[in-house]
N, C-alpha and C positions, 0 to 999 in steps of 0.2 A: 504493500500500500504506500509506504513512504517513498519507494522508488518511482512508482507511477505518479505520485503527487509531485515529486521533484521534476519529473519529465514534463508534466502539464504546466507547472509554474514557469519553467524555462521556455517551453514551446506551446503556448495555449492554442495556437492554430492547429495543432495536431488533432484535437478533438473534432474540429470542423472537418478536417480531411478524412477522418475515419467515418464520420456521418455521411460525407459525400460519397465515399466508396460504397457504403451500405445502400444509400438511395439509388445509386447507379445500378446496383445488382437488382434491387427490388423493381425498379422501372423497366429494366431489361427483361425481367421475367413477366411482369404484368403486361408489357406491350408485345409479347410473343417475339422478342428479338429485334423489334424495330428501333428501339431507343438508341442502340449503338451502331445503327446502320450509317453508312457514309453520308447519305442524303440528310438524315436527321442531325448528325453531328455538324454538318455544314451549316444547317440553320441555326443551331445553338451558338456555335462559335462566330457566326456572322453578325449576331447582334450583341454578343457578350461585351465587346469593348465599350459600347455606349453606356452601360451601367458600370462596367469595370473601371474605366478611367475616373469616373466620378467617385467611386468607392476608394480608390487609391488616395485621392486628395482628402476625402473625409476621414479616412483612417489616420493619415499623418496628422491632421488637425486634432483629432480626438486624442492621439498620443500626446500632443502638446497641451492637452487639457481643455480644449474648446470645442464648440459645435458650430456648424454652419447649416442653417435650414434654408438658405437662399440658393443653394446649388441647383435645385430644380428649375428655378426661374432664370438663373444665369445660363443654364443649359439651353434655354430658348432665346435669351437676349443676345448672346454672342452671334449665333448664325443669322439672326434677324438683322443685327447691325451690319454684318458682313454683306448680307443679301441687298440691303438698301444701298450700300456703297457700290456694290457691283452694278446695280441697276442705274446708278448715276455715272457709270463709266470707269470706275476705278478698277485697275487690274486685280487679279485674284490675290496675289501675295501681300500687297499693301492693305487690301481690305481684310485679309486674314490677320495681319499684325494689328490692325486697328481694332478688330474684334477682341483679340487677346488683351490689348491695352485696356479696353473697357472692363474686361473681367478682372484684370490686375487692379484697376482703380476701385472696383466694387470690393474686392478682397481687402484692399488697403483701408477703405472706409470702415468696413466691418471690424477689422482688427484695431484700428486707431480709436474708434468710438468705444469699443469694448474695454480697451486697456486704459485710455485716457480718463474715462468717466466711471471706470469700475462697474460697468453694466454687464450682467450675465449675457454671454454670447447668444444664448437661446433667444433673448428678447431682441438684441441688435439685429440678428440675422432673420428673425421672424418678420421684423419690419421691412428689411431689405427684400425678403421674399415677395411681399406685396408690391413694393416699389419697382423692383426689376420686372415683375410680370406685367405691371401696368405700362412701364416704358416699352416693353416688347410690343404690346398692342398698339400703343400710341405711334411709335415710329413705323409700324407696318401700315398705318393709315386705314386699318380695317380690311385691307386687301393685301395678302402676302405677295411681295414682288416676285416676278418670274426670274429664275436663275438663268444666266447665260448658258449657251450650249457648248462653249469652249473651255469649261472649267476642267482642271486636271483631276478628274474623278479617279483616274487610274492610281493616283497616289493613296487613295483612301478606301475605295469601294470594290475594286475588281478582285476576282478570286485568283489565288495563286497557290503554289504548293502541289503536292501529289494529289491527283484527282480533283484539283481545284477545291481543296478542303477549306482553305482559309481565305478570308478577305484581307486586303492590305491593312485594313483597320486593326485586325488582330495582330499583325506584325508590329504596328505602332504601339498597341496595348502591351504586348509582351516586352518590347524594348523599354518602354516607360516603366513598367512594373519592375523589371530587373534593375534599371538605374535607380529607381526610388528605393528599392530594397537595399542596394549597395550603399546608397547615401545614408540610410538609417543605421546601417550596421558598420560602416567603415569610414565615416567622416565625423569631424568634430560637430558639424551642424546637426547630424543625426543624433549624436549624443546629447547635444544641447536641447533638442526637441524632447527627448525622453526625460532628461533632468528637469526641464521646465514643467512638463506635465506631471512628473513624479512627485516632486516636492518643491514648490516655487521658492519659498524662503531660502532653502539650501542652495538652489540654483543661483539665486541672486547673490548669496554670500560667496559663492565660488567665482563671481565675476562674470557670469553668463549674461549676455544682453537679452534678458527674457522678453522684453517688450518687442524688440526687433525680431526675435525668433518667432513669436506668436503672429506678428503681422505678416512675416514671410510665409508662414504656414497657411494663413488665411488667403493670401494672394495666390499661392500655389494651388490651393483647393479650388478657388474660383476659376483659375485658368484651365485646370484639368476638366472641370465641369463644362466650361465653354467649348473646349476642344472636342469633348465627347458630343456635345450638341451639334457642332458643325458636321461631325462624321454622320450623325443620324440624318441631318438635313440633306447632305450629299447623297445618302443612300435612298432617301424618300423622294428627292427631287423637288422639294418644296419646303420653305421655312414657315411652318405653322406656329402661331403664337402659343398654342396649347401644349406643345411637346414638353416633356419633363415634369408635368404636374404629378405630385406625389412621389417622385423619384428620390427626393431628399430623404424621405423616411425609409425607403428601401435601402439607400446607401448607408444610413446609420445602422439599420438592422444588419446589413451584410458585414459591416465593421465589427459589430458586437458579436455576431455569430462566429466571426473569424477570430475571436479571442481578444479584441481590443477592450480595455477597461474603460468604463464610463467616467471614472475619476481621472483618467489620464495616466501617462507614464508607462503603461503596459500595452503591448500590441506589436503587430508586425504587418508590413505591407502585404506579404504573401498570405497572411491570415485573411486580410480584407479581400484579396483576390479569390481565395477559396470560398469566402462568404458570397461574393458576387456570382461565382460559378454555381453555388448551391441554389441561389435564387432562380437562376435561369434553368437549372436542371429540374427544380420543383415545378416551375411554370410549364415547361415542356412535357415533363413526365406525367403530370396529372392529365394533360390533354390526351397523350398517347394511351394512357391507362384507362381512358374513358371515365375519368372521375370529374364530377362537376367542377368547372373552372373557378367557381365562387369560393372553393376551399383554398385557393392559392393564398389569399391574404391571411386566412386563418393559420395556415402552415407557417408563413413567415413570422406572424405574431407569436405563435407558440414557440418556435425555435429561438426567437429573440428573448422571450421570458425565460426559457430553459437555459439559455447561455448565461444570462445575468444571474439566475439562481445558482447555477453550477459554479460560476466564478466566485460568488459570495461564499458558498459552502466550502469550496476548496481553499479559499483564502483563510477562512476560520480554521480549517484543518491544518493548514501550513503553520499558522501561528501557534496552535496547540502543540504541534510536534516540536517546534522550536523551543517552546517553554519546557516541555518534557525533557528535551535534550540538554537544555541549560541546567536542569536540576541534577 
């Protein structure tokens, strides 16, 4: 028991990985072998990056001890901003950079207001959720602009790999996930994020610029959400103002299911990735197993509560074992 507890405390994402494997086996059996077919995996992996990129940013921010409920709205605002600029004749890459700058500005405002005025990030980003969604509708003028035909969609949406199994968006997702994971585990900035979310007074005493760290995490979170939104718009071919609604809650749920602590300081990017995969697997597996799709949100909610309860219980067990050992 002590050995298993030690493994879990060091790698909390392993529990989500075990659950993912179990669910894949269950859905493979329930779907009569269709779940792991190449065509179905192609569909799952084709849309995974759109939630997965958002989850990476949310996970990093939660490890820093903060939340961002505005990512679902930023998911829609960035591609809408880009689409309006494209319709005005701006080339793709300047419009893309302008959209990312809007995301970075929103992240900066979220972080600055939260830290400067000591406001819970839940409240700050809840307000930004409504503001960003409203801006998306306003700049669209009520009619989503048409995207030009000469966009470099091949960079983000075409299928590649053996049997055309992956979209290019999955390659972007995989590279960003690896880089983010390496940043968290092998750089000073990653250590600062963990220390800031783990115990803020101690981090400040160590000389860590905690305010800058949190603001940077907010900005990264918003930019990844906007990038994910752009990928979905290029896949769908139209910048709809309603995309991303409710996804902020799915992103938080994925991070928690992947082992990220609500209090901050504990978690891993790969855990968030596993959580995102779990959400897509459950969504797809329920349909293939001919289970009412309305159970999807129930399943996500149940797993989120289960993950929080398990983390709390295991945390208490760890403390009791340490006390017993010290005696």
